[in-house]
N, C-alpha and C positions, 0 to 999 in steps of 0.2 A: 609200624611201631618204631618210631624214632627213639634212639637212645641218647639222652642227655649225658654229658661227660664232664662234670666239674673236675678240674685237674687235681684237686686235693683228695678226692675220694678214690679208693682202689677200684679198679675196673670191675672186679668180681662183685663188690658191694653195689655198684651201679646196676649191674645185671640183676642181682637179687632184688633190688628195689623196684626195677622195672617189671620183673615177673610178678612180684607181690602185688604191684598196682593192677596188673591185668586180672588178678584173682579177686582182690578186694573190691574192684570196681564192678565186678559181675560180668566183665567181658569174657572171662573164662569161668562159667558157672560151676558149682559143685557137681561132680559126676562127669564132667566133660573131659575129653582127652585134649591135652595141650598140643601145640605144634611139635613136630619132630625136632630132634636135636639139630639136624641139618637145616631145617626151616628157620629155627631160632638163630643159628649162626648167620644165615643170610640176612634175616631181618635186622638183627642187632649189629652186625658188622664186627663181631668179635671172634676170638678163637674158639674152637670146639671145646677145649679144656675149660675155658672160662664159663661157657654155658653149662657144661657138665657139673662143674663145681657149684654153680648157683642152683641148679635143679636139685642136687644132692642136699644142699643146705636147707632148701625149702621142704624137702622130704623129711629131713631130720627134725624140722620144726613142726611137722604134722600137716603142712598145707598141701603137699603133693604125695601121691602114691605111685612109686615106680614099679610097674608090672612087667617083668621080663617077658619078651615076646609079644606084648600087647601095646605098650606105650606108657605114658605118664599121665595120670589123671588128677584132677583137683579133688582133694579130700575135705578141705575146710577153708573158710574164708579168713581166718585169723590164727595166729599162733595159739591163742587161748582155746579156740575151737579144736585145734589139733591136740592140745593137751587133754581137753575134755574127752575127745574120742578115745585116746589111749587109756585115760582113767576109767572109762566106763565100758571098755571093750569086753572085759570079763565080768561085768556086773550082773547081778541077778536080773533077768529080763522082767520079772514081775515088778521089781522095784523101779526099774526104768519106766515101765508102763504106768505105774502110779505117779511118778514124777511128771511124765508127759501129760497125763490126764489132769493133774493139778494145774499145770501151766496153761493148758489149752482151755480148761473150764473157766479159769480166771480171765483169760484173754477174751473169750467169747462174751462173757458178761460185761466186761469193760467196752468191748466193741459195740455191743447193743446200745450202750449209753452214748458213745462218742463217735460212732461212724459218721463219715461225711458222704455226700453224693459220690465223690471221687472214689472213696473206699469201696462203695457198693459196686461201682463200675469195675474196679480191679477184682473184687471178689467174684462177680459174675464171670469175668474172663477166666479167672483161675479155676472156677468150678467147671466151666465148659471144657477147659484143657484137661482137667482131671477125668471127666467123663469120656473124652475122646481117647485119652491114654488107656483107660480101662478097655474100651471097645477095640482098640488096636491090638490088644493081646500081649503087649510087651511088659513084663513084670517090672523091670527096672525103670522104664519110662513112666509107669504108673506110680512107682515109689517117689520119683522126683516130682511128678505133677501133684501128688497128694501133699508132699512136703511144701510145695509152693502155695497150695491153697491155705494150709494151716499157717504158713508164714504171713500170708495176706490177712488172715484173721487177727493174728498177733499184732501186725502193723496197724490194723484198724482200731486197736485198743489205745493207741497213742500214748504208750508208756515206753520211753526209750530204753529204760533199764530192762524191762521185761523182754523187749524185742532183742536186745543184745544177748541176754542169757539164753533165750530160746534159740537164737541163731548159733550160739556157741555149742549148744547141745544137738545141733542139727544132724550130725552123722549118727549119733547114738539113737535118735528117734527114727531116722530112716532105717537103721539096722533092725530096730524093733519091728517096723512094718515089713521089712523083707522076711523076717522070721515068721511073722503072722500069715502072710499071704503065700509064702513058699515060692518055688521057682516058676510056677505057672499060675495064671489067673483062673480061679475057679469061681463060678457064679455064687456058690454057697458062702463064699468068704467076702463077698462084696458088701460094703457098708456105704450107703449113699450119704451125701453131706448137704443135700438141698435144705433139709430142715434146719441145719445150723444157720445157713445163709438167710433163710426166711425169718428166723427168730431175730437175727441181727438187724435185718431190714425193718422189721416191725418194732424194733426197740424193746423187745421183750427180754429183759435181763435174765429172769429166772429160767425161761425156756431155752435161751441161748446156752446157758451153762449146762442144763440138763442134756441137751442134744449134743453138745461138745463132749461131755463125759461119756455118753452112750456110744459115740462114734469112735472114741479113742481105741487104739489096739489093745486087746485084752478086755475090752469093756463088754457091755450088754449087746444082745443081738440087735440088728438094725430095725428101724421102724418103717423104712421106706425102701423102695426098690432101687 
């Protein structure tokens, strides 16, 4: 990770920009732990205090979460996402569930109309990773894989504004799922998403919306295993 260094830009701002680029590009995905402070010092070739200042600035903006004794983790992909996370941290979970359901229902309906062959390939892969994460037994891995599947559905809607809003709400929706499934994966709480994908594949707008609403956290019981 080479650090470009325009002479007129303060070094700390350069480091902040470089770390933000690692986050927004997806190289450091949401939920992942970033390299240690020592590793960043070595990679960037700057002083430890400069790295520390940059990390703290990004944590203040809501992109990073500094966890004492554990490391620093990516919390959001943009400053707005960080603001949204803080805004909805204490929100009523039922209302967050309604918002998520509304967005995902609309996205699934649009995806059924607009999905491309490439979208379907991405959805197949995302669904397979979601299934694998469930069977691996790791609750947080499953939360991230579930979020990635729904993000792929929203992307298949080909509405950039909807995709941006959904991405900015990402941590709030992931927290809702964490609350629903609990710290351990229990079979009775599993909701399969194959029906959503098949409705999108078939171009069935109404069924895609119904299945997406049924599968949303806090929604109806699943219809498939």
